[in-house]
C-alpha positions as CSV (number, residue, x, y, z in Angstrom):
1,M,21.5,26.6,29.8
2,N,22.2,25.5,34.1
3,T,20.5,22.7,35.7
4,T,18.2,24.4,37.5
5,M,15.9,26.1,34.1
6,S,16.7,23.0,32.5
7,Y,15.0,21.3,35.5
8,H,12.1,24.0,35.7
9,V,11.5,27.7,34.1
10,P,10.0,29.5,37.1
11,V,6.9,31.6,36.1
12,L,6.2,34.8,37.1
13,L,9.6,34.9,39.1
14,N,10.1,38.4,40.0
15,E,6.6,39.0,40.4
16,S,6.1,36.0,42.8
17,V,9.3,36.5,45.1
18,D,8.7,40.4,45.1
19,A,5.2,39.8,46.5
20,L,7.1,38.4,49.6
21,A,8.3,41.9,50.3
22,I,11.7,40.4,51.5
23,K,13.1,41.4,54.7
24,P,16.8,40.8,55.1
25,D,16.8,39.0,58.1
26,G,13.4,37.5,57.7
27,V,12.3,33.5,57.5
28,Y,11.2,32.5,54.4
29,V,9.2,29.5,52.8
30,D,9.6,28.3,49.2
31,A,6.6,25.3,49.6
32,T,7.2,23.6,46.2
33,F,11.0,24.1,45.3
34,G,11.4,22.3,41.8
35,G,13.8,23.7,40.2
36,G,15.2,25.8,42.5
37,G,14.6,28.8,41.1
38,H,12.3,30.5,43.0
39,S,14.7,29.5,46.1
40,R,17.5,30.9,44.7
41,E,16.0,34.1,43.6
42,I,14.8,34.3,47.5
43,L,18.3,34.1,49.1
44,S,19.6,36.5,47.0
45,R,17.7,39.0,48.6
46,L,18.7,37.7,51.8
47,G,20.9,39.0,54.5
48,Q,23.1,37.1,56.7
49,G,20.5,36.5,58.6
50,G,18.2,35.8,56.8
51,R,16.8,31.7,56.6
52,L,14.8,29.6,53.7
53,F,13.3,26.5,54.3
54,A,12.5,24.9,50.8
55,F,9.9,21.5,50.5
56,D,8.9,19.0,47.6
57,Q,8.0,15.4,47.8
58,D,9.4,14.5,45.1
59,S,13.0,13.1,45.1
60,E,14.2,13.7,42.1
61,V,14.5,17.5,42.3
62,P,18.2,19.1,42.9
63,A,17.9,20.1,46.2
64,G,21.6,19.2,46.7
65,E,22.7,21.8,44.4
66,I,22.4,24.8,46.6
67,D,24.8,25.0,49.5
68,D,24.1,27.3,51.5
69,P,24.3,28.1,55.5
70,R,20.7,29.8,55.2
71,F,18.8,26.8,52.7
72,T,17.1,24.4,54.6
73,F,15.4,21.7,52.0
74,V,12.5,19.6,53.4
75,G,11.8,16.5,51.3
76,E,8.3,16.2,52.1
77,N,4.6,17.3,50.8
78,F,4.3,21.2,51.7
79,R,1.0,20.3,53.6
80,Y,3.6,19.4,56.1
81,L,4.2,22.9,56.7
82,S,3.6,23.1,60.3
83,R,5.2,20.1,61.5
84,Y,8.6,20.4,60.0
85,L,8.8,24.1,60.6
86,R,8.1,23.0,64.2
87,F,10.9,20.6,64.1
88,Y,13.4,23.0,63.0
89,R,12.0,25.4,65.8
90,V,10.6,27.7,63.5
91,E,7.6,29.6,65.1
92,A,6.6,31.8,62.5
93,V,7.6,32.9,59.1
94,D,7.4,36.2,57.3
95,G,6.5,34.9,54.0
96,I,5.4,31.9,52.6
97,L,5.8,31.1,48.2
98,A,4.2,27.9,46.5
99,D,4.6,27.2,42.7
100,L,1.7,24.5,42.1
101,G,1.5,22.2,39.5
102,V,3.9,20.0,37.7
103,S,7.2,21.1,36.8
104,S,9.0,21.3,33.7
105,H,11.0,18.5,34.3
106,Q,8.0,16.2,35.6
107,F,6.1,17.2,32.1
108,D,9.4,16.8,30.0
109,T,10.4,12.8,31.5
110,A,8.1,10.0,30.1
111,G,8.5,8.0,32.5
112,R,6.7,10.1,34.3
113,G,3.6,9.9,33.0
114,F,2.3,13.6,33.5
115,S,2.6,14.4,29.3
116,I,0.1,13.6,26.6
117,R,3.2,14.6,24.7
118,Y,4.9,11.1,25.3
119,D,4.3,7.4,26.1
120,G,5.1,6.7,29.2
121,P,3.9,4.0,32.6
122,L,0.6,5.5,33.6
123,D,2.4,7.1,36.7
124,M,1.7,10.6,37.4
125,R,2.8,10.3,40.8
126,M,4.7,13.7,42.3
127,N,6.3,11.7,45.1
128,P,7.7,8.4,43.0
129,S,9.0,6.9,45.7
130,G,5.5,5.1,46.7
131,G,1.6,5.6,47.3
132,L,-1.5,5.3,44.3
133,T,-0.6,5.4,40.5
134,A,-2.4,6.2,38.1
135,A,-2.3,3.0,36.8
136,Q,-4.0,2.1,39.5
137,V,-6.8,4.5,39.3
138,V,-7.3,3.9,35.8
139,N,-7.6,-0.7,36.2
140,E,-9.4,-0.7,39.9
141,Y,-11.7,2.3,40.3
142,E,-15.2,1.5,40.0
143,A,-16.8,3.1,37.1
144,E,-18.5,5.7,39.7
145,E,-15.5,6.6,41.0
146,L,-14.2,7.1,38.0
147,A,-16.9,9.1,36.5
148,D,-17.2,11.3,39.8
149,L,-12.9,12.1,39.7
150,F,-13.5,12.7,35.9
151,Y,-16.2,15.3,36.4
152,R,-14.8,16.9,39.2
153,Y,-11.4,17.2,38.8
154,G,-11.1,17.3,35.1
155,E,-14.1,19.3,34.7
156,L,-15.3,16.6,32.3
157,R,-19.3,16.7,31.6
158,Q,-18.9,13.2,29.7
159,G,-17.5,11.3,32.9
160,R,-19.5,8.3,32.5
161,A,-19.0,7.7,29.7
162,L,-15.2,7.9,29.7
163,A,-15.4,5.6,32.8
164,R,-17.7,3.0,30.5
165,Q,-15.1,2.8,27.7
166,I,-12.1,3.1,30.3
167,L,-13.4,-0.2,31.8
168,K,-13.9,-1.9,28.2
169,R,-10.4,-1.7,27.6
170,R,-8.9,-2.6,31.0
171,P,-6.1,-3.5,31.7
172,I,-4.7,0.2,30.4
173,A,-1.1,0.6,31.2
174,T,0.4,3.4,29.6
175,T,-0.5,7.0,28.5
176,G,-0.3,6.0,25.2
177,E,-3.0,3.4,25.9
178,L,-5.1,5.9,27.5
179,M,-5.2,8.1,24.8
180,A,-6.1,5.9,22.1
181,A,-8.8,4.1,24.4
182,L,-10.5,7.6,25.0
183,E,-9.6,9.3,21.7
184,G,-13.1,9.1,20.3
185,F,-14.3,11.3,22.8
186,A,-12.2,14.6,22.1
187,A,-14.1,17.1,19.9
188,P,-11.9,17.9,16.4
189,G,-9.6,20.1,16.7
190,R,-9.7,20.2,21.1
191,E,-7.8,16.7,21.3
192,N,-4.8,18.6,23.4
193,K,-7.4,20.4,25.8
194,F,-9.8,17.1,26.2
195,F,-6.2,15.1,27.3
196,A,-4.9,17.7,29.2
197,Q,-7.7,17.4,30.9
198,V,-8.1,13.6,31.7
199,F,-4.8,13.6,32.9
200,Q,-5.3,16.8,35.2
201,A,-7.8,14.8,36.6
202,L,-5.9,11.6,36.8
203,R,-3.2,13.6,38.6
204,I,-5.4,15.6,40.9
205,A,-6.5,11.9,42.4
206,V,-3.0,10.0,42.6
207,N,-1.7,12.8,44.4
208,D,-4.6,14.1,46.8
209,E,-3.5,17.6,44.8
210,L,-6.5,19.6,46.2
211,G,-6.3,18.0,50.2
212,A,-2.5,19.0,50.0
213,L,-3.4,22.4,48.8
214,E,-6.3,23.0,51.1
215,D,-4.0,21.6,54.5
216,F,-1.2,24.0,53.3
217,L,-3.2,26.8,53.0
218,T,-5.1,26.6,56.3
219,Q,-1.1,25.8,57.9
220,S,0.1,28.6,55.8
221,G,-2.7,31.3,57.7
222,E,-1.3,29.7,61.0
223,V,2.5,30.1,60.7
224,L,2.7,33.8,59.4
225,R,3.6,36.7,61.6
226,E,1.4,39.8,61.4
227,G,2.8,41.7,58.1
228,G,3.8,38.4,56.6
229,R,2.7,37.0,53.1
230,L,1.5,34.2,50.6
231,S,2.5,34.1,47.6
232,V,1.0,31.4,45.4
233,I,1.1,30.7,41.3
234,S,-2.2,28.4,40.3
235,Y,-2.6,27.0,37.2
236,H,-6.3,26.2,36.7
237,S,-9.6,27.1,38.1
238,L,-9.6,24.0,40.7
239,E,-6.6,25.4,42.1
240,D,-6.8,29.1,41.6
241,R,-10.7,29.2,43.5
242,L,-9.2,27.6,46.9
243,V,-6.4,29.7,47.0
244,K,-8.9,33.1,46.0
245,N,-11.6,32.4,48.8
246,F,-8.7,31.3,51.3
247,I,-7.0,34.5,50.9
248,R,-10.8,37.0,50.8
249,S,-12.6,35.0,53.2
250,G,-10.0,32.3,55.3
251,R,-12.7,29.6,54.0
252,F,-12.7,27.4,51.2
253,S,-16.4,27.8,50.3
254,G,-15.8,31.8,49.9
255,E,-18.3,32.6,52.4
256,V,-16.8,35.4,54.9
257,E,-17.4,34.4,58.7
258,K,-17.7,37.4,61.2
259,D,-17.3,37.5,65.0
260,F,-19.9,39.1,67.0
261,Y,-19.0,42.6,66.3
262,G,-18.9,42.2,62.4
263,N,-15.2,41.8,61.9
264,P,-13.9,39.1,59.6
265,L,-12.9,35.9,61.0
266,R,-9.9,35.2,57.9
267,P,-6.0,35.2,58.5
268,L,-5.3,36.8,55.7
269,Q,-6.3,39.9,53.5
270,P,-5.9,40.2,49.7
271,V,-3.2,42.6,48.7
272,E,-4.2,42.9,45.1
273,R,-7.8,42.5,44.0
274,K,-7.3,40.5,41.1
275,A,-5.0,37.8,40.2
276,I,-1.4,38.5,38.5
277,V,-1.0,37.1,35.4
278,P,2.2,36.5,33.0
279,S,3.2,39.5,30.6
280,E,2.4,38.8,26.8
281,R,6.4,38.6,26.2
282,E,6.5,35.8,29.3
283,M,3.7,33.7,27.7
284,A,5.6,33.7,24.6
285,E,8.5,32.5,25.8
286,N,7.2,30.1,28.3
287,S,4.2,28.5,27.0
288,R,3.4,26.9,30.2
289,A,3.2,30.9,32.1
290,R,-0.3,30.8,29.9
291,S,-2.7,29.7,32.2
292,A,-0.7,31.1,35.4
293,R,-2.3,32.9,38.4
294,L,-0.6,34.9,41.0
295,R,-2.8,35.7,43.6
296,V,-1.1,37.4,47.4
297,G,-2.5,37.9,50.6
298,E,-1.4,39.5,53.9
299,K,-1.5,38.5,57.6
300,V,-2.2,41.6,59.3
301,A,-2.2,43.4,62.8
302,G,-6.3,42.9,64.3
303,Q,-6.9,40.0,61.4
304,H,-8.3,36.6,63.5
305,D,-8.8,33.0,62.5
306,K,-11.9,31.7,63.4
307,N,-10.3,29.8,66.1
308,G,-8.8,33.1,67.7
309,K,-5.4,33.0,66.0
310,R,-3.7,36.4,64.9
Protein backbone atom coordinates (compact mmCIF):
# COMPACT_ATOMS: atom_id res chain seq x y z
CA MET A 1 0.00 0.00 0.00
CA ASN A 2 1.38 3.42 -0.90
CA THR A 3 1.86 6.24 1.58
CA THR A 4 -1.22 8.10 0.40
CA MET A 5 -3.54 5.18 0.93
CA SER A 6 -2.01 4.30 4.31
CA TYR A 7 -2.29 7.93 5.41
CA HIS A 8 -5.90 8.34 4.37
CA VAL A 9 -8.34 6.32 2.27
CA PRO A 10 -10.28 8.90 0.21
CA VAL A 11 -14.04 8.66 0.55
CA LEU A 12 -16.28 9.17 -2.51
CA LEU A 13 -13.12 9.78 -4.52
CA ASN A 14 -14.50 9.47 -8.04
CA GLU A 15 -17.87 10.97 -7.20
CA SER A 16 -16.39 14.10 -5.59
CA VAL A 17 -13.88 14.69 -8.39
CA ASP A 18 -16.40 13.87 -11.13
CA ALA A 19 -18.64 16.53 -9.59
CA LEU A 20 -16.05 19.20 -10.40
CA ALA A 21 -16.52 18.61 -14.15
CA ILE A 22 -12.81 19.28 -14.59
CA LYS A 23 -11.55 21.26 -17.56
CA PRO A 24 -7.99 20.32 -18.60
CA ASP A 25 -6.80 23.94 -18.45
CA GLY A 26 -8.77 24.90 -15.34
CA VAL A 27 -7.68 26.10 -11.90
CA TYR A 28 -8.78 23.98 -8.95
CA VAL A 29 -8.49 23.83 -5.18
CA ASP A 30 -8.25 20.78 -2.93
CA ALA A 31 -9.10 22.51 0.33
CA THR A 32 -8.29 19.47 2.52
CA PHE A 33 -5.19 17.76 1.15
CA GLY A 34 -4.91 15.00 3.77
CA GLY A 35 -3.08 12.09 2.15
CA GLY A 36 -3.34 13.67 -1.29
CA GLY A 37 -5.73 11.16 -2.84
CA HIS A 38 -8.15 13.76 -4.17
CA SER A 39 -5.29 15.98 -5.34
CA ARG A 40 -3.72 13.14 -7.31
CA GLU A 41 -7.02 12.33 -8.97
CA ILE A 42 -7.57 15.97 -9.92
CA LEU A 43 -4.05 16.23 -11.34
CA SER A 44 -4.62 13.08 -13.40
CA ARG A 45 -7.47 14.87 -15.17
CA LEU A 46 -5.69 18.19 -15.75
CA GLY A 47 -3.72 19.08 -18.86
CA GLN A 48 -0.39 20.88 -18.89
CA GLY A 49 -2.15 24.24 -18.62
CA GLY A 50 -4.13 23.31 -15.52
CA ARG A 51 -3.29 24.30 -11.93
CA LEU A 52 -4.11 22.83 -8.53
CA PHE A 53 -3.77 24.53 -5.14
CA ALA A 54 -4.03 22.30 -2.07
CA PHE A 55 -4.59 23.49 1.51
CA ASP A 56 -3.96 21.68 4.79
CA GLN A 57 -3.06 23.04 8.22
CA ASP A 58 -1.65 19.70 9.42
CA SER A 59 2.16 19.81 9.20
CA GLU A 60 2.30 16.00 9.05
CA VAL A 61 0.56 15.62 5.68
CA PRO A 62 2.80 14.13 2.93
CA ALA A 63 2.45 17.08 0.54
CA GLY A 64 6.09 16.81 -0.50
CA GLU A 65 5.34 13.53 -2.26
CA ILE A 66 3.65 15.37 -5.12
CA ASP A 67 6.30 16.77 -7.44
CA ASP A 68 4.34 18.43 -10.20
CA PRO A 69 4.77 21.95 -11.62
CA ARG A 70 0.98 22.31 -11.78
CA PHE A 71 0.68 21.72 -8.00
CA THR A 72 1.04 24.28 -5.21
CA PHE A 73 0.68 23.32 -1.54
CA VAL A 74 -0.50 25.87 1.02
CA GLY A 75 0.13 24.80 4.61
CA GLU A 76 -2.80 26.72 6.08
CA ASN A 77 -6.39 26.30 7.22
CA PHE A 78 -8.88 26.49 4.35
CA ARG A 79 -10.57 29.42 6.09
CA TYR A 80 -7.80 31.53 4.51
CA LEU A 81 -8.73 30.44 0.97
CA SER A 82 -9.20 33.92 -0.50
CA ARG A 83 -6.08 35.36 1.13
CA TYR A 84 -3.74 32.76 -0.34
CA LEU A 85 -5.34 32.68 -3.76
CA ARG A 86 -4.77 36.45 -3.91
CA PHE A 87 -1.16 35.86 -2.80
CA TYR A 88 -0.67 33.58 -5.81
CA ARG A 89 -2.46 36.10 -8.05
CA VAL A 90 -5.43 33.82 -8.69
CA GLU A 91 -8.60 35.85 -9.26
CA ALA A 92 -11.05 32.97 -9.78
CA VAL A 93 -11.07 29.17 -9.82
CA ASP A 94 -13.04 26.55 -11.71
CA GLY A 95 -13.63 24.14 -8.88
CA ILE A 96 -13.12 23.55 -5.16
CA LEU A 97 -13.19 20.22 -3.32
CA ALA A 98 -13.27 19.72 0.45
CA ASP A 99 -13.26 16.43 2.38
CA LEU A 100 -14.16 17.53 5.91
CA GLY A 101 -13.42 15.77 9.16
CA VAL A 102 -10.50 13.79 10.53
CA SER A 103 -8.13 11.80 8.29
CA SER A 104 -7.38 8.11 8.78
CA HIS A 105 -3.84 9.06 9.82
CA GLN A 106 -5.09 11.47 12.47
CA PHE A 107 -7.51 8.89 13.86
CA ASP A 108 -4.91 6.13 13.86
CA THR A 109 -2.13 8.12 15.54
CA ALA A 110 -2.63 7.77 19.30
CA GLY A 111 -0.54 10.85 20.06
CA ARG A 112 -3.00 13.10 18.24
CA GLY A 113 -5.80 12.24 20.68
CA PHE A 114 -8.59 11.99 18.09
CA SER A 115 -9.60 8.36 18.53
CA ILE A 116 -11.60 6.56 21.19
CA ARG A 117 -9.65 3.38 20.33
CA TYR A 118 -6.29 4.49 21.72
CA ASP A 119 -5.17 6.05 24.96
CA GLY A 120 -3.24 9.21 24.18
CA PRO A 121 -2.82 12.83 25.24
CA LEU A 122 -5.87 15.06 25.08
CA ASP A 123 -4.71 17.04 22.06
CA MET A 124 -7.12 16.94 19.07
CA ARG A 125 -5.48 19.83 17.23
CA MET A 126 -5.69 19.65 13.44
CA ASN A 127 -2.62 21.87 13.42
CA PRO A 128 -0.28 20.22 15.96
CA SER A 129 2.16 23.12 15.99
CA GLY A 130 0.14 25.42 18.23
CA GLY A 131 -3.16 26.60 19.58
CA LEU A 132 -5.74 25.35 22.05
CA THR A 133 -5.66 21.66 23.06
CA ALA A 134 -8.47 19.42 24.25
CA ALA A 135 -6.65 19.15 27.60
CA GLN A 136 -6.98 22.91 28.06
CA VAL A 137 -10.68 22.77 27.23
CA VAL A 138 -11.35 19.88 29.61
CA ASN A 139 -9.27 21.25 32.47
CA GLU A 140 -9.75 25.01 32.18
CA TYR A 141 -13.26 25.65 30.85
CA GLU A 142 -16.00 26.57 33.31
CA ALA A 143 -18.91 24.17 33.78
CA GLU A 144 -21.29 26.26 31.64
CA GLU A 145 -18.80 26.41 28.78
CA LEU A 146 -18.30 22.64 28.85
CA ALA A 147 -22.03 21.96 29.05
CA ASP A 148 -22.66 24.27 26.10
CA LEU A 149 -20.05 22.71 23.83
CA PHE A 150 -21.26 19.15 24.59
CA TYR A 151 -24.83 20.19 23.76
CA ARG A 152 -24.03 22.30 20.68
CA TYR A 153 -21.19 20.33 19.10
CA GLY A 154 -21.81 16.81 20.40
CA GLU A 155 -25.62 17.01 20.40
CA LEU A 156 -25.55 15.49 23.90
CA ARG A 157 -28.53 16.39 26.07
CA GLN A 158 -26.74 15.53 29.32
CA GLY A 159 -24.18 18.29 28.80
CA ARG A 160 -24.55 19.78 32.28
CA ALA A 161 -24.10 16.41 33.98
CA LEU A 162 -21.04 15.67 31.86
CA ALA A 163 -19.54 19.03 32.77
CA ARG A 164 -20.11 18.47 36.50
CA GLN A 165 -18.45 15.06 36.32
CA ILE A 166 -15.43 16.44 34.49
CA LEU A 167 -14.97 19.15 37.11
CA LYS A 168 -15.00 16.47 39.82
CA ARG A 169 -12.33 14.40 38.06
CA ARG A 170 -9.96 17.15 36.94
CA PRO A 171 -7.11 17.21 36.10
CA ILE A 172 -7.67 14.86 33.16
CA ALA A 173 -4.62 14.34 30.95
CA THR A 174 -5.44 11.54 28.49
CA THR A 175 -8.27 10.26 26.32
CA GLY A 176 -8.42 7.14 28.48
CA GLU A 177 -8.84 9.18 31.65
CA LEU A 178 -11.63 11.20 30.03
CA MET A 179 -13.48 8.06 28.93
CA ALA A 180 -13.08 6.52 32.39
CA ALA A 181 -14.51 9.66 33.97
CA LEU A 182 -17.59 9.61 31.74
CA GLU A 183 -18.18 5.88 31.27
CA GLY A 184 -21.25 5.89 33.49
CA PHE A 185 -23.11 8.18 31.08
CA ALA A 186 -22.93 5.83 28.09
CA ALA A 187 -26.01 3.70 27.43
CA PRO A 188 -25.24 -0.05 27.29
CA GLY A 189 -24.35 -1.08 23.77
CA ARG A 190 -23.96 2.55 22.63
CA GLU A 191 -20.64 3.34 24.25
CA ASN A 192 -18.81 3.99 20.98
CA LYS A 193 -21.54 6.33 19.74
CA PHE A 194 -21.54 8.27 23.01
CA PHE A 195 -17.78 8.74 23.18
CA ALA A 196 -17.62 9.62 19.49
CA GLN A 197 -20.02 12.48 20.25
CA VAL A 198 -17.95 13.59 23.26
CA PHE A 199 -14.76 13.59 21.19
CA GLN A 200 -16.50 15.34 18.29
CA ALA A 201 -17.65 18.15 20.58
CA LEU A 202 -14.15 18.71 21.96
CA ARG A 203 -12.52 18.51 18.53
CA ILE A 204 -14.92 21.06 17.03
CA ALA A 205 -14.27 23.43 19.94
CA VAL A 206 -10.48 23.00 19.78
CA ASN A 207 -10.29 23.67 16.04
CA ASP A 208 -13.22 26.08 15.61
CA GLU A 209 -14.30 23.72 12.85
CA LEU A 210 -17.73 25.18 12.19
CA GLY A 211 -16.45 28.75 12.17
CA ALA A 212 -13.70 27.75 9.74
CA LEU A 213 -16.23 25.94 7.55
CA GLU A 214 -18.48 29.01 7.37
CA ASP A 215 -15.50 31.18 6.41
CA PHE A 216 -14.47 28.67 3.76
CA LEU A 217 -17.93 28.29 2.22
CA THR A 218 -18.47 32.05 2.07
CA GLN A 219 -15.14 32.56 0.32
CA SER A 220 -15.77 29.63 -2.03
CA GLY A 221 -18.86 31.37 -3.33
CA GLU A 222 -16.79 34.48 -3.98
CA VAL A 223 -13.76 32.92 -5.73
CA LEU A 224 -15.57 30.47 -8.02
CA ARG A 225 -16.02 31.70 -11.56
CA GLU A 226 -19.39 31.27 -13.32
CA GLY A 227 -19.85 27.59 -14.06
CA GLY A 228 -17.41 26.63 -11.31
CA ARG A 229 -18.28 23.80 -8.93
CA LEU A 230 -18.02 23.32 -5.16
CA SER A 231 -17.81 19.67 -4.04
CA VAL A 232 -17.95 19.05 -0.26
CA ILE A 233 -17.93 15.79 1.70
CA SER A 234 -19.18 16.05 5.29
CA TYR A 235 -19.42 13.45 8.06
CA HIS A 236 -21.89 14.70 10.65
CA SER A 237 -25.13 16.65 10.67
CA LEU A 238 -23.64 19.93 11.93
CA GLU A 239 -21.28 20.15 8.94
CA ASP A 240 -23.80 18.84 6.45
CA ARG A 241 -26.45 21.34 7.53
CA LEU A 242 -24.11 24.29 6.94
CA VAL A 243 -23.06 22.96 3.52
CA LYS A 244 -26.64 22.16 2.47
CA ASN A 245 -28.01 25.52 3.57
CA PHE A 246 -25.20 27.51 1.97
CA ILE A 247 -25.48 25.77 -1.39
CA ARG A 248 -29.27 26.03 -1.38
CA SER A 249 -29.70 29.56 -0.12
CA GLY A 250 -26.33 31.27 0.34
CA ARG A 251 -27.19 31.66 4.05
CA PHE A 252 -26.26 29.30 6.87
CA SER A 253 -29.74 29.64 8.35
CA GLY A 254 -31.20 28.15 5.18
CA GLU A 255 -33.46 31.13 4.45
CA VAL A 256 -33.38 32.31 0.85
CA GLU A 257 -32.94 36.07 0.53
CA LYS A 258 -34.31 37.68 -2.63
CA ASP A 259 -33.79 40.98 -4.40
CA PHE A 260 -36.48 43.50 -5.36
CA TYR A 261 -37.43 41.44 -8.41
CA GLY A 262 -37.71 38.15 -6.53
CA ASN A 263 -34.38 36.75 -7.71
CA PRO A 264 -32.49 34.68 -5.10
CA LEU A 265 -29.40 36.37 -3.65
CA ARG A 266 -27.08 33.38 -3.52
CA PRO A 267 -23.74 32.56 -5.10
CA LEU A 268 -24.48 28.90 -5.91
CA GLN A 269 -27.26 26.53 -6.78
CA PRO A 270 -27.43 22.78 -6.02
CA VAL A 271 -26.36 20.38 -8.75
CA GLU A 272 -28.22 17.49 -7.10
CA ARG A 273 -31.31 17.79 -4.91
CA LYS A 274 -30.11 15.18 -2.46
CA ALA A 275 -26.72 14.38 -0.98
CA ILE A 276 -24.65 11.73 -2.74
CA VAL A 277 -23.75 8.83 -0.44
CA PRO A 278 -21.16 6.03 -0.76
CA SER A 279 -22.08 2.73 -2.32
CA GLU A 280 -22.72 -0.34 -0.18
CA ARG A 281 -19.42 -1.73 -1.40
CA GLU A 282 -17.45 1.35 -0.36
CA MET A 283 -19.09 1.39 3.06
CA ALA A 284 -18.23 -2.28 3.53
CA GLU A 285 -14.60 -1.68 2.54
CA ASN A 286 -14.16 1.58 4.47
CA SER A 287 -16.22 1.95 7.66
CA ARG A 288 -15.42 5.69 7.81
CA ALA A 289 -17.44 6.18 4.62
CA ARG A 290 -20.72 5.27 6.30
CA SER A 291 -21.56 8.75 7.52
CA ALA A 292 -20.23 10.59 4.44
CA ARG A 293 -22.47 12.95 2.48
CA LEU A 294 -21.39 14.72 -0.72
CA ARG A 295 -23.10 17.94 -1.79
CA VAL A 296 -22.32 19.85 -4.96
CA GLY A 297 -23.07 23.44 -5.89
CA GLU A 298 -22.49 25.38 -9.10
CA LYS A 299 -22.01 29.10 -9.65
CA VAL A 300 -24.18 29.89 -12.65
CA ALA A 301 -24.61 32.91 -14.86
CA GLY A 302 -26.99 35.44 -13.40
CA GLN A 303 -26.62 34.21 -9.82
CA HIS A 304 -25.70 36.93 -7.34
CA ASP A 305 -24.73 36.93 -3.71
CA LYS A 306 -26.11 39.50 -1.27
CA ASN A 307 -23.21 41.83 -2.07
CA GLY A 308 -24.10 41.89 -5.72
CA LYS A 309 -21.11 39.80 -6.80
CA ARG A 310 -21.48 37.38 -9.67
